N, C-alpha and C positions, 0 to 999 in steps of 0.2 A: 504493500500500500504506500502510495506517495503522499508526502505531506508538503504543506506550504513552507517556503523559506521563512526563517525566523527574523532575518535581518534583510533590509533592503540593500541592494548594491550601492556603493558610494559612487556618485557621479562627480567627476572632477570638474570644477568650474574653469571656464576658459578665460584667458586674459582678455581684457577689454580691447576691442578693435573697432575702428571707424568703418572699415570695409577693406576690400581687396581689388586689385587689378586682375580681372579675369582674362583679359586679352589686350595686347597692345601690338598693333601691326597694321597691315594694309586692309582697307575696307574691301569686303567681298564685292561691293557694288561698283567701285571705281578705282580701287587700289590706293587711295589717299590714306594718310596716317590717321588712325582712329584709336580710341581706347574704350574698353568696356569695363566699368567699375561697378562692383556690388557694394551697396551700403546696408548696414545691418539694423539701423533704426530709422523710423519715419514718424512724422506727425500727420500723415495722410489718413484721415478718418474714413474715406471711401474704401481704400484698399485694406485698411487694418494693418497689423504689425507684420507685414511681409518684408522679406529681403527685396530691396529695389535695385534693379540694374539700370545703368545710365550709359548710353552710347554717344560719345561726343568726339569731335575732332581732337587729336592729340596736339596739334600745332597752333591752334587759335581758339580763342574763347567762343562760346556758343553764339553770343550776340554778333560778333564780327562775322563768324561763319555764316549766320543767317542773312546778314545784310549783303554779303558778297555772293550769296548763292552757293557757298561751299558746304552748306549743310546737306547738299545732294549726296555727300559721301556717307551720311548717317541716316538720312531720311529718303534717299532715292527719289522716285517719281511720285511721292505722296502729294496729292492735290491740296492738302491742308497746310502745307508749309507757309510760314509767315513771309518768306521771300517772294512767293508768288501770290500773296494777298489772301492766303487761305485762312481757315477758321480753327487751326490747331489750338487746343485749350491750354497748352503748356506755356507758362510764363518763363521764357528762356532766361530772363534776367535774374530769376530767383534760384531755384534748386540747381538747374543745369550749370549756371555760372558758378555757384558755390562749389559744386562737385569739381568743375574744371580748376578753380582756384586751389582746392585741396590737392588735386593731382599735381599741379605745378609746385606746390609746397612740399610734396612728397609724403603726405600723411597716409597714403594707401600703399601697402606692400603687395608685391606680386603674389597671387594665389598659389600656394603649394598644397597639392592634394592631401598628402599625408599629414601635414601640419595643421591644415585649416579646414578639413572636411567637416569637423565637428560643429563649425559655425553654421552649416547649412542643414545638417541632419535634423529632422523633425520640424524644419521651418518650411514655409511656403514662399515661393519666389515669384516676383513680377519681372518678366522679361521686357525690358524697354520702357521704363518710366519716362525716359526721353530717348529718342532715336529708335530706329527699326532693328529688331533682332536679326533680320536677314543680312545686315551689314557685317555681322560677326560670324565666323566659321561655325557651321553646325556642330562639329565635334566639341567645341568649347561649351556651347549652350547645353548640349546633351549631358555632359559631365555634371553640370550644376543641377539640371532637372532630375537626373538619376539620384543624386544625393538628397534632394528635397522631398518633402511630404506632399507636394503639390505645387502647381504653378499656373500662371496666366501669361498670355503673350498675344501680340497682335502684329501683323505685317501688312504693309501696303504694296509689297513688291512682287506680287504674283505675275505681273506683266513685265517685270524688269528682265533684261537679257541675261543677267548674271544670277537670277534667282535660283537658289538651291531648293528643289521641291521637297526635300526632307524637312524643311522648316515647317511645312504644313502638319507634320506630326506633333509639333510643339506649340504652334500659334494659330489663332484665329486669323482668317484672311479678311482684312477690312474692306467693306463695300460701301460705296457712297451713293448708291441708288438701288432701287428694286431690281433693275435690269442687271446690274453688276452682281448682286447677290445670287440671282438665279444662275448666272453664267459660272460664277466661281464654285457654287455648289455642284454644278454638273461636272466640274473638274475634280471633284472629290474633297473640296475644302469645307470646313465649318466656317461660317461667315459671322462677322460682327458688323452689323449695318448701322451706320449713323443716319438718322432720319429726322425729318421735321416732326414737330409735335403732333400734327394731325395725320401723319402717314399711317396707313394700315399695315398690320402684321400679316405675313404669310402664315399658312397653316403649320409650316414646319419651323416657325420662329417663336421665340418667347421674348418678352421684354426683359431687359437687364434687371436683375433682382435687386440691384441697388436702388433703382427707381421705383419698382413696383412693390417691393417688400422691405426696403430699407436695410438689406443685408450688405455687409462689407464683402469685398472680393475675397478676403481671408476665409470667411464663413461660406461663401458661395462656391467658388472654384470651378464654375462651368466653362470658363473661357480658357480651356486647356488645348484647344485645337482638335478635340476628339469627341466632344459630348453633345453640344447643342448649337443651333444657329441662334444668334442673339441680335436684338435690335435695341437701340438706345436713342433717345431724343438728343439732338445736338445740344451741347452745353459749353460753358466757358464765356469769357469776356468778348470773344471774337465770333460768337455763334451766329450773329446777324449776317456774317459773310458767307455762311453755308447755304447753298442752293442745290438741293439734290436733283431737281428737275434739269438743271443745266448740266450737271455731271452725267446724267443718264443719257444725254444725247450722244456722248462719246462711248457709251457702252462700258 
């Protein structure tokens, strides 16, 4: 007869770290220098306490990169880029700029699997708090996803010439119109469709549970690229710039 253990195993506490450099090298999208950094704490109430990954240019701050159009290295052909007048909700001058400044100061050490895997075990990870995960080599992302207890991720790069289709195993494919959503679903993707407030849902879509149920991404976890097609009403300070009917013309 087996019995329960009398004592719980001792779990060693990990040294406090700000985050890690998961990847520094050429962008998959255009070969320019980028860096992918994972930060371990966040104040983002919508996502909850997930590890956040940030994909930024390694050679220039995010504001400058956006103004020059060099954010194409980390955002690819996303129609929501600020440089093209898009409705991206990310305030580039806040968290992305702070992450870049920390990177320049050297506060993030390169990720070492054997030394640092404990920081990701049991945690859920958000791929691409800023920047598109498809800019980072698939093998880098899959290591972190395999360590984690769950993840979310989104990519706008399904039509990019350098898109690695394996990214669809990890990420929702962003769609900016009903027409796009149907097209990408026919290609085997799970879609995350940004919509206007009065747009209808397809039968195979559900509304983002952060909007409909008030759940955090940490508690929901459906945006893993494998589970559901999701739609969400456009949000953020630049939401008035979003016109799904105009994007639909291009397919």
